[in-house]
N, C-alpha and C positions, 0 to 999 in steps of 0.2 A: 461432239465429238470424237475422242483422236484415240486414236490406239495404232501403237506399231505392229508393223506389217511378220506378224511372225506366224508360226505352226501356218495351219489350211488358207490355202488363197483361197476367191468364194466368191462367183457374179450369179448376182440377179435380174435375169430381164424383164425389166416392165414399159414399152414405150409408151404407151396410152390406153384409151379416154382419159377426161380428169373422172368419170364415174364410173372403170375400171381401173385406177388405179388407186383412190377412197376404197374401193371390196378389196383391192390388192395388199390394203397394209396391215390386217389379219396374218396372214403368210408371209410379208416383210417382218413383220416384228416377231413370230416365231420361229425365223430362223436366225434374223440373230441372238434366240435365249439359246434357240439348240446346239449354234455354233460363236459361246463370246469370245474365245480367242483365238476368233479367227482374224482376215483380213477380208473385208466385206464389200466393191463393188457393185454399185447400181449403174449398168447400162440402159439409159430410157432417151429419152427428146427435150429438145429445150425447154419445150413449158413444164416440164416437170422435176425440173436441175434442184431450183430452190425450196421443192417441196422436198423433195430426195436426202436433201442436206439438213434441214430442218426435223424429219425425221431422227436423226441424233443413234443413227443404224446401223448406215454406211459410215466406211474409212475412205470410199472413195465417189464420186456421180459422175458418169460419162453420159455427155448432151448426146452422142455419136452414134445414137444404136438405130437410126435409118433413113441411111443415103443413098438416094437413088437406084435403083438397078443398074443406070443407062448412065449412072456416072460410076463409070468402072473404079477412077483411080482414092474417089473415095474410098467405094467398099473394097478396092487391095487396102487401104490405110486401117479397116475397123480391121478385116481379119488377120490383119499383122499385127495390129494389136493387140488379140485376144488370143496368138497366136503368143506374144511375146509375152501376156502377162501369167502364160502361165497356170492356169485355173484346174483346182483340184477336183473343183466342180460347182455344176452351171444348175441352179436353177432356173425355167424359163415361165413365167409366170403368163406369158407375153399368148404361146404354144398359136401362132402362127402361121401363115406357111413361111414368110420371111426368118420364124427361130428354128424353120425347121431346116430352109435353108443353110443358113450358118450352122449347123451341126452337121448339116450333112461338108458344106466345105473345110468343116475343120476338121478331116480325113486327111493323115493317120492318126493323129497325135489329139484326137476328142479328148475329153476332160471324161467325170464323170454327168452323167446328166437325166437334170430332171426335165419331166415335158411328155408334147405328145410325138415326135421325131423316132420313128422311128428305127429302130435298134441301141435307141436310146438303154444306158445302164437301169436307169428306174423310170422306165415307159409307161405312161397309163395315157391309151386313147382308146379308139374304138368310140362304138354309138353311145354306150355309157355314156360316157363323162360331155358327150355332145346334149344328150339329155339335161342332167343336171343346172341345178341353178350355180352360177360364175364361184359363189363359195364354196360349195357344196362337192363343185369338181375340184377345185383348188388346195380341199383340206382330205379328198381321196389321192392325190397328186403327191404333195405330203409323206402322207402316213405311206406310201409307198416305198419312201426314201426315207425315212425313218424319226418323220417329227412326227407327231402323233396328237402335242395341247396346240392346233388353232386356237386360234381366238377369235370374234369379230369384228368389222371393221377397227382405227383404234387410231385418232385424231387427234389424243390430247396434250399436241404437237404443234396444234394450227392454231393461232390465235391473230386476234388483231390489237386492235391500236384503243387502249382501255380510254371512255368517254369522247369516244369520236362522236359518238351520231345522238344524238337528244330524242333517245325516243321513253317513253313512259310508259312501264308495263297497265293490263299487259297491252299488248301486241302481237301480232300476228305478220310470216313472211308469206311472200304469193311471187311465184315464179313466173310468170307466163309467157317467158322465152325457153330460148333454144334455139340446134343449128339450122341456120340459112337453111342451107340445100337440107331439111329436112322438116318443111310448115305441117305437114300431119301428124307429127306429134306434141302440136299447139291444139291447146283449147280456145277459141276465139277469146280474144279478148274484153271483145262485152259481157261472156260469163264470166270472167274472171272481176269485171266492174261490179256486175251483179252483186257477187260472190261477199264481194269487199264493202256494198251498202251496207250488206245482213251484217258483219260482223261491227262493219260502225255501230249498229242498232243495237247491236250487245256490248256492247261499251271498248270494243275492240279495235287500237289503230292497223290497217292495211299500212301493209310496209312493203313495197317494188322491190324484188329487186333484176338489175338487169346490167346488160351494158350494151354501148355502140348506140347509134341512131331509130336502126328498126326497135329496139326493145324497147330506147325510151317513146317511141310510138303509142309502144303499146300498152305504157304507166302511162299516158299520155289519156286511153279513152278508160282504162279504170280514173285516173282521179277526175275524171268528170262524170263518172257515173258517181264518183266514191267521193265531194270534194275535200274530207276530214282523213286522208289515205295521202301516206307524207313516197315521196320516189328518190330509191336511194340508186335509180340508173347509176353508174357508171363510175360511183361514188364508195365501191368495197371490192375490199381486199377478199381472196377468201379467207384466208383468219379474219380480216371481219364480217364474212358470211357465219362461221364458225362462232365465233364471238357471240353475234346477235342470237344466233340459230337455239346460244346455250341458254337464256333471257330468253325465248319468245312459249306465247303461250300454247303457239302451231303452226305447221306451217303446211300450205298448199302448190303445189306446183306442177308441172308436165316433168316428164321420162327427162331430163336435165344432169349436167353438169354438179348444177349448185343445188339441186336438191340431195343428188349423192351425201354433199358437203354434209347441209342439212340433219340431215336424218342420221349422216354418221355423230354428225355434235349433241344426239342425244334427243332432237325435238319433235314433239310429236307431230305427225302429220301424213298428208293425207300426197298420194305421189299419181297423175294419170297413164294412163297407157292409152297409146291407138292401137293400130294392128301395123304398126310400122318397127313395135318392139313389143320382146315378149318377159312380163314381169316371171316367170316364170325358172329365165334366164336369166332373170338381169334384175328385175328390182330393187330398191337399198332395202336392207330387215334392218328392224334394232336392235340395237348392239346392246339393249336389259330384259330383261323379263317385264319393266312396269314401262314401258316405253310405246302407247299406241301408235301403229302404223299402219293406212289402211291404202289397199292400192285399189283401183278403180277403172275396168279398161270397157272402152269404146273402142271397133271396130273404125267408123272417123269420131273426132272428138266433136265436130260440126255435131252430132246429137248426141250428142250429154247433155243435157239440163242442169241445170244451175241447183233445183232439189235433192239429185243422190245424196251432188256435192256434197251440198248443206249437212245433211244429215249424215254422210260420213265425220264432218267439223264438231260437228254436235255429239256427235258418240263419240270421238274424241277427248272432247272438253271436259263430262262427265265422268270418266275415270277417273 
Protein backbone atom coordinates (compact mmCIF):
# COMPACT_ATOMS: atom_id res chain seq x y z
CA UNK A 1 0.00 0.00 0.00
CA UNK A 2 1.45 3.38 -1.00
CA UNK A 3 0.40 6.68 0.52
CA UNK A 4 1.86 10.11 -0.11
CA UNK A 5 4.08 11.43 2.64
CA UNK A 6 1.71 14.15 3.76
CA UNK A 7 0.40 15.27 7.12
CA UNK A 8 1.77 13.75 10.30
CA UNK A 9 4.87 11.60 10.37
CA UNK A 10 4.47 8.73 12.81
CA UNK A 11 6.80 6.00 14.02
CA UNK A 12 5.62 2.66 15.43
CA UNK A 13 8.25 0.58 17.23
CA UNK A 14 7.88 -3.20 17.42
CA UNK A 15 11.18 -5.07 17.27
CA UNK A 16 10.26 -8.68 18.16
CA UNK A 17 9.38 -11.46 18.94
CA UNK A 18 6.92 -13.39 16.77
CA UNK A 19 4.22 -13.85 19.42
CA UNK A 20 4.62 -10.25 20.58
CA UNK A 21 4.44 -8.99 16.99
CA UNK A 22 1.18 -10.89 16.46
CA UNK A 23 -0.25 -9.51 19.72
CA UNK A 24 0.62 -5.99 18.56
CA UNK A 25 -1.27 -6.21 15.28
CA UNK A 26 -4.46 -4.95 16.93
CA UNK A 27 -2.74 -1.77 18.14
CA UNK A 28 -0.95 -1.36 14.79
CA UNK A 29 -4.25 -1.50 12.93
CA UNK A 30 -5.78 0.97 15.39
CA UNK A 31 -2.91 3.41 14.90
CA UNK A 32 -3.41 3.38 11.14
CA UNK A 33 -7.18 3.89 11.55
CA UNK A 34 -6.57 6.82 13.91
CA UNK A 35 -4.09 8.46 11.50
CA UNK A 36 -5.47 7.63 8.02
CA UNK A 37 -3.54 10.39 6.22
CA UNK A 38 -0.26 10.13 8.12
CA UNK A 39 3.01 8.74 6.81
CA UNK A 40 3.60 5.84 9.19
CA UNK A 41 6.92 4.04 9.58
CA UNK A 42 7.41 0.72 11.37
CA UNK A 43 10.76 0.29 13.12
CA UNK A 44 11.41 -3.44 13.51
CA UNK A 45 14.08 -6.07 12.86
CA UNK A 46 14.83 -8.14 9.76
CA UNK A 47 12.65 -11.18 10.58
CA UNK A 48 9.52 -9.00 10.69
CA UNK A 49 10.04 -6.71 7.70
CA UNK A 50 7.96 -8.85 5.37
CA UNK A 51 5.14 -9.10 7.89
CA UNK A 52 5.16 -5.36 8.46
CA UNK A 53 4.93 -4.72 4.75
CA UNK A 54 2.21 -7.32 4.27
CA UNK A 55 -0.10 -5.71 6.83
CA UNK A 56 -0.71 -2.73 4.53
CA UNK A 57 -0.69 -0.38 7.52
CA UNK A 58 2.78 1.14 7.01
CA UNK A 59 4.24 3.39 4.34
CA UNK A 60 7.78 2.33 5.22
CA UNK A 61 9.32 -0.50 7.22
CA UNK A 62 12.79 -0.04 8.71
CA UNK A 63 14.78 -3.12 9.68
CA UNK A 64 17.60 -1.53 11.72
CA UNK A 65 15.75 -1.25 15.02
CA UNK A 66 18.08 -3.28 17.23
CA UNK A 67 21.76 -2.46 16.66
CA UNK A 68 24.17 -3.82 19.22
CA UNK A 69 25.05 -1.20 21.85
CA UNK A 70 28.67 -2.17 21.28
CA UNK A 71 28.34 -1.19 17.60
CA UNK A 72 28.40 2.55 18.18
CA UNK A 73 28.42 3.47 14.45
CA UNK A 74 25.21 1.45 13.93
CA UNK A 75 23.57 3.04 16.97
CA UNK A 76 24.58 6.47 15.70
CA UNK A 77 23.17 5.71 12.23
CA UNK A 78 19.82 4.74 13.73
CA UNK A 79 19.66 7.83 15.93
CA UNK A 80 20.61 10.04 13.01
CA UNK A 81 17.90 8.40 10.91
CA UNK A 82 15.31 8.91 13.65
CA UNK A 83 16.24 12.57 14.04
CA UNK A 84 16.24 13.22 10.29
CA UNK A 85 12.76 11.72 9.90
CA UNK A 86 11.31 14.41 12.20
CA UNK A 87 8.50 12.26 13.49
CA UNK A 88 5.58 14.08 15.06
CA UNK A 89 4.62 11.12 17.20
CA UNK A 90 6.07 7.77 18.27
CA UNK A 91 4.10 4.75 19.45
CA UNK A 92 6.54 2.50 21.31
CA UNK A 93 4.89 -0.94 21.34
CA UNK A 94 8.13 -2.61 22.46
CA UNK A 95 8.39 -0.67 25.78
CA UNK A 96 11.71 -2.14 26.84
CA UNK A 97 14.83 -0.56 28.24
CA UNK A 98 16.25 -0.30 24.72
CA UNK A 99 13.41 1.83 23.40
CA UNK A 100 13.38 3.94 26.56
CA UNK A 101 17.02 4.64 25.78
CA UNK A 102 16.07 5.70 22.24
CA UNK A 103 13.68 8.24 23.74
CA UNK A 104 16.39 9.54 26.04
CA UNK A 105 18.96 9.83 23.25
CA UNK A 106 16.60 11.89 21.09
CA UNK A 107 16.90 14.83 23.52
CA UNK A 108 16.35 17.75 23.12
CA UNK A 109 14.02 17.43 20.11
CA UNK A 110 11.89 14.49 21.16
CA UNK A 111 8.63 13.74 19.34
CA UNK A 112 5.38 13.21 21.24
CA UNK A 113 6.08 9.73 22.61
CA UNK A 114 3.62 7.02 23.67
CA UNK A 115 5.21 4.43 25.92
CA UNK A 116 6.81 3.76 29.27
CA UNK A 117 9.72 6.17 28.92
CA UNK A 118 9.78 8.62 31.85
CA UNK A 119 9.06 12.09 30.53
CA UNK A 120 7.07 10.88 27.53
CA UNK A 121 4.08 13.06 26.56
CA UNK A 122 1.80 10.00 26.62
CA UNK A 123 3.48 8.17 29.47
CA UNK A 124 2.13 4.80 30.61
CA UNK A 125 4.28 2.91 33.08
CA UNK A 126 4.49 1.56 36.56
CA UNK A 127 3.53 -1.61 38.36
CA UNK A 128 -0.03 -1.69 37.00
CA UNK A 129 1.21 -1.90 33.42
CA UNK A 130 3.57 -4.74 34.29
CA UNK A 131 0.73 -6.79 35.85
CA UNK A 132 -1.53 -6.64 32.80
CA UNK A 133 -1.80 -8.90 29.80
CA UNK A 134 0.08 -7.34 26.88
CA UNK A 135 -3.14 -6.69 24.94
CA UNK A 136 -4.71 -4.87 27.90
CA UNK A 137 -1.51 -2.93 28.54
CA UNK A 138 -1.23 -1.76 24.94
CA UNK A 139 -4.92 -0.88 24.86
CA UNK A 140 -4.45 1.33 27.94
CA UNK A 141 -1.31 2.86 26.43
CA UNK A 142 -3.11 3.87 23.25
CA UNK A 143 -6.12 5.17 25.17
CA UNK A 144 -3.80 7.64 26.93
CA UNK A 145 -2.58 8.73 23.49
CA UNK A 146 -6.16 9.29 22.30
CA UNK A 147 -6.85 5.99 20.52
CA UNK A 148 -9.75 4.27 22.25
CA UNK A 149 -10.79 1.68 19.66
CA UNK A 150 -8.20 -1.11 19.76
CA UNK A 151 -9.28 -4.53 18.55
CA UNK A 152 -7.81 -8.03 18.92
CA UNK A 153 -4.91 -9.27 16.81
CA UNK A 154 -5.61 -9.10 13.09
CA UNK A 155 -3.67 -11.34 10.69
CA UNK A 156 -6.26 -11.41 7.92
CA UNK A 157 -3.43 -10.21 5.64
CA UNK A 158 -1.29 -13.29 6.41
CA UNK A 159 -1.95 -16.05 3.91
CA UNK A 160 -0.16 -19.04 2.46
CA UNK A 161 -0.16 -20.80 -0.86
CA UNK A 162 -3.54 -22.27 -1.81
CA UNK A 163 -3.56 -26.04 -2.22
CA UNK A 164 0.02 -26.44 -1.04
CA UNK A 165 -0.80 -29.27 1.37
CA UNK A 166 -2.98 -32.30 0.76
CA UNK A 167 -4.68 -32.37 4.15
CA UNK A 168 -8.24 -33.63 4.26
CA UNK A 169 -10.52 -32.32 6.97
CA UNK A 170 -10.78 -32.87 9.81
CA UNK A 171 -7.19 -32.27 10.85
CA UNK A 172 -5.47 -30.86 13.94
CA UNK A 173 -2.25 -28.84 14.16
CA UNK A 174 0.37 -29.81 16.72
CA UNK A 175 3.21 -27.45 17.69
CA UNK A 176 5.64 -29.45 19.87
CA UNK A 177 8.62 -27.12 19.42
CA UNK A 178 9.76 -23.85 20.84
CA UNK A 179 12.80 -21.69 21.33
CA UNK A 180 15.88 -23.96 21.57
CA UNK A 181 17.25 -21.98 24.53
CA UNK A 182 14.04 -22.52 26.55
CA UNK A 183 13.44 -26.30 26.59
CA UNK A 184 11.31 -26.02 29.76
CA UNK A 185 8.55 -24.50 27.62
CA UNK A 186 8.12 -27.80 25.73
CA UNK A 187 5.70 -30.57 26.59
CA UNK A 188 7.47 -33.91 26.03
CA UNK A 189 7.24 -35.21 22.47
CA UNK A 190 6.01 -38.63 23.57
CA UNK A 191 2.95 -36.96 25.16
CA UNK A 192 2.27 -35.22 21.86
CA UNK A 193 2.58 -38.65 20.27
CA UNK A 194 0.00 -40.16 22.62
CA UNK A 195 -2.30 -37.21 21.95
CA UNK A 196 -1.85 -37.66 18.20
CA UNK A 197 -2.81 -41.33 18.51
CA UNK A 198 -6.02 -40.36 20.29
CA UNK A 199 -6.82 -37.81 17.60
CA UNK A 200 -6.38 -40.47 14.94
CA UNK A 201 -8.78 -42.64 16.91
CA UNK A 202 -11.37 -39.88 16.51
CA UNK A 203 -10.74 -39.68 12.76
CA UNK A 204 -8.70 -36.46 13.01
CA UNK A 205 -5.36 -36.29 11.19
CA UNK A 206 -2.60 -34.69 13.32
CA UNK A 207 -0.29 -32.39 11.34
CA UNK A 208 2.97 -31.51 13.09
CA UNK A 209 4.41 -28.00 12.67
CA UNK A 210 8.02 -26.99 13.16
CA UNK A 211 11.32 -26.19 11.53
CA UNK A 212 14.89 -27.40 11.78
CA UNK A 213 16.49 -30.70 12.69
CA UNK A 214 15.61 -30.47 16.38
CA UNK A 215 11.89 -30.09 15.73
CA UNK A 216 12.04 -32.77 13.03
CA UNK A 217 13.28 -35.10 15.77
CA UNK A 218 10.20 -34.21 17.82
CA UNK A 219 7.98 -34.92 14.83
CA UNK A 220 9.69 -38.31 14.36
CA UNK A 221 8.74 -39.26 17.93
CA UNK A 222 5.14 -38.22 17.30
CA UNK A 223 4.85 -40.08 13.99
CA UNK A 224 6.33 -43.21 15.56
CA UNK A 225 3.53 -43.17 18.13
CA UNK A 226 0.86 -42.16 15.59
CA UNK A 227 1.86 -43.43 12.12
CA UNK A 228 -1.13 -41.74 10.49
CA UNK A 229 0.09 -38.29 11.52
CA UNK A 230 1.68 -35.94 8.98
CA UNK A 231 4.92 -34.00 9.41
CA UNK A 232 4.94 -30.47 7.99
CA UNK A 233 8.27 -29.64 9.63
CA UNK A 234 10.28 -27.33 7.41
CA UNK A 235 7.50 -27.06 4.86
CA UNK A 236 5.41 -24.14 6.12
CA UNK A 237 5.78 -20.39 5.99
CA UNK A 238 3.97 -18.29 8.59
CA UNK A 239 1.37 -17.59 5.91
CA UNK A 240 0.93 -21.33 5.39
CA UNK A 241 0.44 -21.83 9.12
CA UNK A 242 -2.24 -19.12 9.20
CA UNK A 243 -4.06 -20.65 6.23
CA UNK A 244 -3.86 -24.15 7.70
CA UNK A 245 -5.15 -22.84 11.03
CA UNK A 246 -8.24 -21.38 9.37
CA UNK A 247 -9.24 -24.86 8.23
CA UNK A 248 -8.15 -26.88 11.27
CA UNK A 249 -10.51 -28.52 13.74
CA UNK A 250 -8.18 -27.50 16.57
CA UNK A 251 -4.55 -26.95 17.49
CA UNK A 252 -2.47 -28.01 20.48
CA UNK A 253 0.93 -26.57 21.17
CA UNK A 254 3.44 -25.02 23.49
CA UNK A 255 3.79 -21.33 24.25
CA UNK A 256 5.57 -20.56 21.02
CA UNK A 257 5.26 -18.10 18.13
CA UNK A 258 3.41 -20.41 15.71
CA UNK A 259 0.65 -20.96 18.29
CA UNK A 260 0.12 -17.20 18.43
CA UNK A 261 -0.31 -17.28 14.65
CA UNK A 262 -2.71 -20.22 14.89
CA UNK A 263 -4.93 -18.62 17.54
CA UNK A 264 -4.86 -15.21 15.83
CA UNK A 265 -6.06 -16.97 12.67
CA UNK A 266 -9.21 -17.98 14.56
CA UNK A 267 -8.40 -21.64 15.22
CA UNK A 268 -9.71 -23.31 18.40
CA UNK A 269 -6.71 -24.30 20.49
CA UNK A 270 -5.07 -25.61 23.62
CA UNK A 271 -1.89 -23.77 24.61
CA UNK A 272 0.51 -25.27 27.17
CA UNK A 273 2.49 -23.13 29.60
CA UNK A 274 5.21 -23.94 32.13
CA UNK A 275 6.65 -21.81 34.89
CA UNK A 276 8.89 -20.23 32.24
CA UNK A 277 6.14 -17.91 31.05
CA UNK A 278 3.00 -16.41 32.53
CA UNK A 279 -0.23 -16.83 30.54
CA UNK A 280 -1.80 -13.98 32.49
CA UNK A 281 0.66 -11.67 30.73
CA UNK A 282 1.15 -13.18 27.31
CA UNK A 283 -1.21 -16.04 26.42
CA UNK A 284 -2.83 -15.89 22.99
CA UNK A 285 -6.45 -14.83 23.28
CA UNK A 286 -9.47 -15.61 21.09
CA UNK A 287 -10.11 -13.09 18.35
CA UNK A 288 -13.87 -13.65 18.46
CA UNK A 289 -16.35 -14.71 21.19
CA UNK A 290 -17.14 -18.12 19.67
CA UNK A 291 -13.49 -19.23 19.39
CA UNK A 292 -12.64 -21.66 22.20
CA UNK A 293 -9.11 -21.35 23.56
CA UNK A 294 -7.96 -23.35 26.59
CA UNK A 295 -4.81 -22.48 28.53
CA UNK A 296 -3.18 -25.22 30.61
CA UNK A 297 -0.30 -24.44 32.93
CA UNK A 298 1.95 -26.86 34.78
CA UNK A 299 5.14 -25.55 36.44
CA UNK A 300 7.10 -28.44 34.93
CA UNK A 301 5.53 -29.62 31.68
CA UNK A 302 7.07 -33.04 32.25
CA UNK A 303 4.42 -33.40 34.97
CA UNK A 304 1.52 -32.65 32.60
CA UNK A 305 -0.20 -35.90 31.65
CA UNK A 306 -2.01 -36.56 28.40
CA UNK A 307 -5.47 -36.88 29.97
CA UNK A 308 -6.00 -33.19 30.91
CA UNK A 309 -4.76 -32.04 27.50
CA UNK A 310 -7.06 -34.54 25.80
CA UNK A 311 -9.95 -33.39 27.99
CA UNK A 312 -9.32 -29.78 26.99
CA UNK A 313 -9.21 -30.78 23.32
CA UNK A 314 -12.46 -32.73 23.68
CA UNK A 315 -14.08 -29.75 25.39
CA UNK A 316 -13.10 -27.58 22.45
CA UNK A 317 -14.44 -30.07 19.92
CA UNK A 318 -17.77 -30.29 21.73
CA UNK A 319 -18.44 -26.55 21.50
